[in-house]
C-alpha positions in Angstrom: -12.2 -16.3 -3.3 -8.9 -14.8 -3.6 -6.3 -17.6 -4.8 -4.2 -19.2 -2.6 -0.3 -18.1 -2.7 1.0 -20.2 0.1 0.2 -23.0 2.2 1.9 -23.8 5.7 1.7 -23.3 9.2 2.1 -20.3 11.8 4.8 -21.6 14.3 5.2 -19.7 17.5 6.4 -21.2 20.6 5.5 -24.9 20.3 2.0 -24.0 18.7 1.1 -24.6 14.9 -1.6 -23.3 13.2 -1.9 -24.9 9.5 -2.7 -21.8 7.1 -3.0 -20.2 3.8 -1.9 -17.2 2.3 -4.5 -15.1 0.2 -3.5 -11.5 -1.5 -5.1 -8.3 0.6 -4.7 -6.0 -2.1 -5.8 -5.5 -5.9 -4.3 -3.4 -8.8 -6.9 -0.8 -9.7 -5.0 1.1 -12.2 -4.9 1.9 -16.0 -3.3 -0.9 -18.0 -1.5 0.6 -20.6 -0.6 -1.7 -23.5 2.8 -1.5 -25.7 1.6 -1.2 -29.5 4.1 -0.6 -32.4 4.1 3.1 -34.3 1.9 3.0 -37.2 0.7 -0.4 -37.2 -0.6 -0.6 -33.6 0.5 -4.2 -33.4 0.5 -5.3 -29.9 4.2 -5.3 -28.3 4.8 -7.8 -25.4 7.5 -8.8 -23.1 9.6 -11.7 -24.6 12.1 -14.3 -23.1 15.3 -13.7 -25.2 19.1 -14.7 -25.1 20.3 -11.4 -24.1 23.6 -11.7 -26.4 21.6 -12.9 -29.6 17.9 -12.1 -29.0 16.9 -15.5 -29.6 13.9 -16.2 -28.2 13.2 -19.0 -25.3 10.7 -21.4 -24.4 9.5 -21.1 -20.8 10.5 -24.8 -20.4 14.0 -24.2 -21.6 14.8 -21.7 -18.6 16.4 -22.7 -15.2 17.6 -21.1 -12.3 21.0 -20.4 -11.7 23.4 -18.5 -8.9 26.7 -17.1 -10.3 29.5 -18.6 -7.9 33.3 -17.8 -8.8 32.7 -16.5 -12.1 30.2 -19.8 -13.0 26.8 -20.5 -13.0 25.5 -23.1 -10.4 21.9 -24.5 -11.9 19.3 -25.2 -9.0 15.9 -26.7 -9.6 12.8 -25.9 -7.4 13.3 -29.1 -5.5 16.8 -28.5 -4.7 16.0 -24.8 -3.6 13.5 -26.1 -1.1 15.7 -28.7 0.2 18.0 -26.4 1.1 16.2 -25.6 4.2 12.5 -27.5 4.0 11.3 -26.5 7.5 11.7 -22.6 6.4 9.7 -23.1 3.1 6.5 -24.3 4.8 6.9 -22.5 8.1 5.7 -18.7 9.1 8.6 -18.7 11.7 7.3 -16.2 14.4 10.7 -15.0 16.1 9.3 -11.9 18.4 6.8 -10.0 18.8 7.0 -6.0 19.0 5.0 -2.9 19.5 3.4 -1.8 15.9 4.6 1.9 16.4 8.0 0.7 16.6 8.4 -0.6 13.2 9.0 2.3 11.0 6.5 2.7 8.0 9.2 2.7 5.6 9.7 -1.2 6.1 6.1 -2.4 5.3 5.6 -3.5 1.7 3.3 -6.0 0.8 -0.3 -7.2 2.5 -1.6 -10.5 2.7 -4.6 -12.5 4.5 -4.0 -15.6 6.5 -6.9 -18.1 6.9 -6.6 -21.1 9.0 -7.2 -24.7 7.0 -8.5 -27.7 8.3 -7.4 -28.3 12.1 -5.6 -24.9 12.5 -8.8 -22.8 13.8 -8.4 -22.7 17.5 -4.7 -21.8 17.2 -5.3 -19.4 14.5 -8.2 -17.8 16.6 -5.7 -18.0 20.0 -2.9 -16.4 18.3 -5.5 -13.4 16.7 -7.0 -12.4 20.0 -3.6 -12.5 22.1 -1.9 -10.2 19.4 -5.4 -7.8 19.9 -5.1 -8.1 23.5 -1.8 -7.1 24.0 -1.8 -4.6 21.0 1.6 -6.5 19.7 2.5 -7.6 16.2 4.4 -10.7 15.6 7.8 -10.6 13.6 8.6 -13.4 11.3 10.2 -15.2 8.7 8.6 -16.7 5.6 10.1 -17.9 2.4 7.9 -17.5 -0.7 9.0 -17.6 -4.3 12.2 -18.8 -3.5 12.8 -15.6 -1.3 13.0 -15.3 2.3 11.0 -12.5 3.8 10.9 -10.6 6.9 7.2 -10.0 8.0 4.8 -8.4 10.1 1.6 -10.5 11.7 -1.0 -7.8 12.1 -4.3 -8.9 14.4 -7.9 -7.4 13.0 -10.9 -8.4 14.6 -11.6 -11.2 11.8 -8.5 -12.1 10.0 -4.7 -12.3 10.6 -2.2 -10.3 8.2 1.1 -11.1 7.2 2.8 -7.8 5.7 6.2 -8.4 4.1 8.8 -6.0 5.6 12.1 -4.7 3.9 15.2 -5.8 5.4 17.4 -3.3 7.4 19.8 -3.5 4.7 17.1 -2.5 1.8 16.0 0.7 3.5 18.2 3.7 2.5 19.4 6.2 5.2 18.2 9.5 4.7 21.6 11.1 5.7 23.0 11.5 2.3 20.2 14.4 1.6 20.6 17.8 2.5 17.8 18.2 5.1 17.4 20.7 7.6 18.5 20.1 11.3 16.3 18.4 13.6 14.0 20.5 15.5 12.8 24.4 15.1 16.2 25.7 14.7 16.7 23.8 11.3 14.6 26.5 9.6 14.5 29.4 12.7 10.9 28.7 13.2 9.0 31.2 15.1 6.7 29.7 18.1 3.7 31.0 16.6 4.3 29.9 13.2 4.5 26.6 14.7 1.5 26.8 16.7 -0.6 28.1 13.7 0.8 25.0 11.8 -0.2 22.7 14.5 -4.1 24.4 14.9 -4.3 24.0 11.1 -3.6 20.0 11.3 -6.0 19.9 14.2 -8.5 21.5 12.0 -7.9 19.4 8.9 -7.6 16.1 11.1 -10.4 13.2 10.6 -11.4 9.7 10.9 -9.6 7.7 8.6 -12.3 6.8 5.5 -10.2 5.6 2.5 -13.3 5.0 0.7 -13.7 8.9 0.2 -10.6 8.9 -1.4 -10.6 8.4 -5.5 -8.0 8.0 -8.1 -9.1 10.9 -9.8 -6.0 10.6 -12.4 -7.5 7.3 -13.7 -10.4 9.2 -14.1 -9.0 11.9 -16.1 -7.1 9.7 -18.1 -10.5 7.7 -19.2 -12.3 10.3 -19.6 -9.5 11.7 -22.6 -9.8 8.3 -23.9 -13.6 8.4 -23.9 -13.3 11.8 -25.6 -10.7 10.3 -28.1 -12.8 7.3 -29.0 -15.9 9.4 -29.6 -14.4 12.1 -31.6 -12.5 9.6 -33.8 -9.1 9.9 -33.0 -8.4 6.4 -31.4 -5.6 6.1 -33.5 -4.1 9.7 -33.3 -1.0 10.6 -32.0 -1.4 14.0 -30.7 1.6 16.2 -30.0 0.2 18.1 -26.9 2.4 20.7 -24.9 0.9 20.6 -21.1 0.9 23.7 -19.2 2.8 23.5 -15.8 1.2 25.4 -13.3 3.3 28.1 -11.9 5.4 27.2 -9.0 4.5 29.2 -5.8 7.3 29.7 -3.6 6.1 31.9 -0.7 8.7 34.1 1.0 9.4 33.6 4.6 7.9 36.9 5.8 4.6 35.4 4.1 4.5 32.2 6.1 2.3 33.5 8.8 -0.1 35.4 6.5 -0.6 32.1 4.3 -0.8 30.1 7.7 -3.7 32.5 8.6 -5.5 32.2 5.2 -4.9 28.4 5.4 -6.7 28.5 9.0 -9.5 30.7 8.1 -10.3 28.2 4.8 -10.4 25.1 7.3 -12.9 26.7 9.7 -15.4 27.7 6.9 -15.0 24.3 5.1 -15.8 22.5 9.0 -18.7 25.1 9.6 -20.2 24.1 6.0 -19.9 20.5 6.5 -21.4 20.9 10.2 -24.4 22.6 8.6 -25.1 19.7 6.3 -26.3 16.6 8.3 -24.8 13.1 6.8 -27.2 11.2 4.6 -28.3 9.0 7.4 -29.5 12.1 9.7 -31.3 13.5 6.4 -33.1 10.2 6.2 -33.9 9.7 9.8 -35.1 13.6 10.0 -37.4 13.0 6.9 -38.9 9.7 9.1 -39.5 11.7 11.8 -41.1 14.7 10.1 -43.3 12.0 8.5 -44.3 10.3 11.3 -45.2 13.5 13.2 -47.6 14.5 10.0 -49.3 11.3 10.4 -50.0 11.7 14.2 -51.5 15.0 13.7 
């Protein structure tokens, strides 16, 4: 079971549901260790005084906020006492349609699980969110920091997804972007029609398990190769060949779209000819059953 990161209660209206917060995601990436060149000694993160480089023990570190050119030291208890309720409550301040929240605002997902006595209100909120197709907008304090959050219902769990504050989402206005609409790049109706058709041809149900971290696999293949060749401690100077950057001319756009459409049609035709594993298995069972009857 995932570790408990926070305990408190969901509050909406006059209803309260005691809950615990658990991570809903995990890191699945290569862990690169830092080593000193030559000796290959492990290099770690250290707590040091910035001015002197002197190491500081964990117990000798305190939290402080700079105010009027001075530091004001605060203990964890003092921080919590500033607003006791906010540190123990997921306070739902409103509900909205999920599609109205720009994806740029979403940060980290967590599972919420009911604790003793909170099951009924938990289920009530989950089912009401599913029925109304709404998400809850809430405030929560974690790790001495207040977060804006979205409460999203799934058939089994309520997910709390932290959100960025509006001030943390940068505006694209400073970028040199084409104008809105087709006039932004003088698109031809035929080009847009073909691009739309290509998107429709390539559309499929969302199945996250079909996507793999191929870069991670390539790195691990390189690690195995160097190890098996006895070159584990060798630092190779390799000049990677960058693929040539293809910049299609505007007059080639329609032709590239046409070729892409042909490729997508051929792929779909090939996929339709090969039945899924379950279908192949069922067909085999039916064939064997037919033979046994005759």
